[in-house]
Phi, psi and omega in degrees: 000319179296318179297321179297317180297321178295316180297320179296320179295318179297317179298317180297317179295324179295316179297316181295331182281343180289138178281134177241133178254122176255124178256124181244114173266145181208152175224168178200160175049051181282333171047054175079000182277063177284340183255155176296157178215172186259134177271182186296338180269358180094357178289148177265116187234169175070194179099132181295328180292326176289316179298321179301317179299318181295318180289319181300325180299322178285322181298332180294333184244354185220114181283350187256069184239134171243152177227122186231154177235128185266027169098165187067061172288328192270157162074111175159330182232127186305318182300327176280314184299318183295336181250018176056038177066017175302318178302318182295313183293319178301315180294317181294328173301314181293332180276001179059048174299133183277325181190158176226134171288147177281120177264167180297328182283357171289352178252016182294330181247175184300159184302325181297330177291315178300317179295322175298314181299319179295327178287323178294324188287137173268008178238153181280147169269117187257131168197122182267351186246007176257121185238153172221127180054039175081005181232152176301132181278329179246171172295123182290319183201166172226160175235123178251152176238122179227129178058031181080003181253132177268130182240121175267132178238115184243136183260144173222142183238139180305135176294342179297342179305324182300331177269312184299319186240036187315308186303329183255010180223016186295334183270005183252152175254123177259097183287154178301125186300316183295319178299315179295316183296321180298329177277323189274319186302316177302325178292321179291328179295334178285339186257343187217153177276338181232133177239118178248126172266116178261104195237153171237074186240325185089156181250127175055049188285351178074026182269000185061231182263008185287316184224137183289135173252166182298322180291325176293322177301313180296324182289323189264340187239126179270156172102359178266131180273325185207137173248119174255114195243169173210193173096313184269000178054044184279127180269103185254145169248353174204159181295150167270118183257120180233122179057033179082000182256121176287133176245128184228150172223151178254048174055249186198158167060017183072022177292329176227157175245118178284142177225119175246129176251118185252118177267126180238126180224132181054037176078010180231146176287123181253337183198141173229124174243153185214148174212151174255115186260120178301137178262099184239118176277310180218142181246140177289127181241358179165190179234147174271185185298334180271001179085008179274152182296140170255128185249149171242125180290128179261314180224122178288144178282140176292120186299323184292344175258320182298316186301308178293326179293324176299321179296312180300323183293330181287336181295116179075005184298322182299316179293318182297330183271005177297127180278127181246357179174184180224140173238135177267355182234163175280122177265112194277108173238025182298138185310310184296330185277312183291348178260009183215345183199172175290139172227163182295324179290320177298319178295320179299316182296312181292326176298321180294327178295318177296314182301317185289327188249345183068025181287167176283325180208153180239138182226129175215155182276135180300331180293344177279353178261114196250359182194166174262170173238122183280158176304141181129198179296142175253123180252167174301324178302317180300313183293320179290334175288324176291317184235078189272353191278349182073020181295151176246161179280134182237125183257131181236151170251116187231136172292149180306323180297324177284325180295324178301324179297326177299313182288330175296318177293315180302321180295332182276348182287124179299141175302140181102351180265154183296339181282357177307131190267121172260143192222164168214149181080002182202170172220156174212153181231147177218156176223124179058033179082006179247138179288132178242339180199139170225131175237130174247119185061030179082003183237149176301149179297133174269114184304333184265347182282146176262124183252146174268116186243132173248131176224194175258160185297332178295311179290323180298334178270007178099007180297150181061024175088003182275060182294340181291349175281332184295136178087354178283150178294129181178186182204153176273123179284338186063018169280118179288130185305316181298320179295322179296320178296319177300313180299318182297317179296318183285317188268318183272314181269001176057030173078005181221129179243112178259336175200161175207144183303123173237020178298134183301128173254350178233128177235130181232143175228000000 
């Protein structure tokens, strides 16, 4: 018996001394991009079916593979939005996604939609810091075992969600990520040899101490081996290492597939390597006699994912492809621009809001503008891609003294954030985050005058931090913003855009 015990101990020590490699694939901020799309060079990139092929190739030779999503599955492509992200979830189920962090955009729609999505998913939605009635609302973490190694995967969601998605998250408590992590991570270290934080926090977001970022988490909390992050759409070519912890993101929209290889020896992580792999389905290699692109297939799409996605895309496709106008210019809805300055597309959208309601001024958040429109035909699909949230126009009657508070808050919003205010019927200036001037109809705001203000229902409910709208006298018109833009293009612009005002309505110093 003693000899048997010695042999067993030797065998156990031998197993523990063997190096095990765990490969973790990850994506984030896919925003409805379940299907491939074309980049600026004409290459066909992204798509879950392409990503599936890339992951399957590793699974054939390596049994120790994880696949994770760092949040923001929702909102961005009409075919997905109209079906509440069912196509995305169906595909990720087939791809054997192990877990997804809860992103702020998982709260874009009513709670019943989120609950449906969680029921559809064969993978857990992870967040350890979102509570309801004193209990975690989501699964805080999971533990997987691969190659004899236990891996803890814990989710964290930005506390900023409470502001960004206020109307659909008001009944939830978003606990401080660092406080929760300091209590939870030591417990996970007792249960697993590897601890991965799957987070939707963002890197270097400029929030100061208001909201936890991934780099702050790494700096303040010990015991995390790897942080797989999302939210800030950061394009990385190497990990950001903070306090010895690598932080990685896979950019956005499935444009790249993150791959982390974790070496574990004697129950301890000895090495982590990472790369961002471009997801390219077909590359342009030339032009034919008619000037059309000639493509070379780089990665074949996995049929078991492509087939159902093709079906989902056809649902409602005919209506989405209806042409409603033509633009000869680029209508700028680029994320970095609509969150930091005036653009022609932002002006067009706010102008359409004024036109539809006859308000004195129109206010909308730059983060609600999700795409540009390229020169050529404009389809319903294009407009819904720009404005995917289904927001409606909300009309308020506000005294000038209350309206000034709106602009004071807007002036304090850092450039690059979704709360950046795009306007029509007015202009405003700020210096160092302080409001210095507001003009409505070319005149300073009269504190005693009552103004007719049109915004979107999300902001009217306090979304993106605009709490000063809540409680104001007003009503929901139930005019869908995307529909209003379509009408404006057809009726006011007569279906053709040759130029559009991009004169700054917002000035910052």
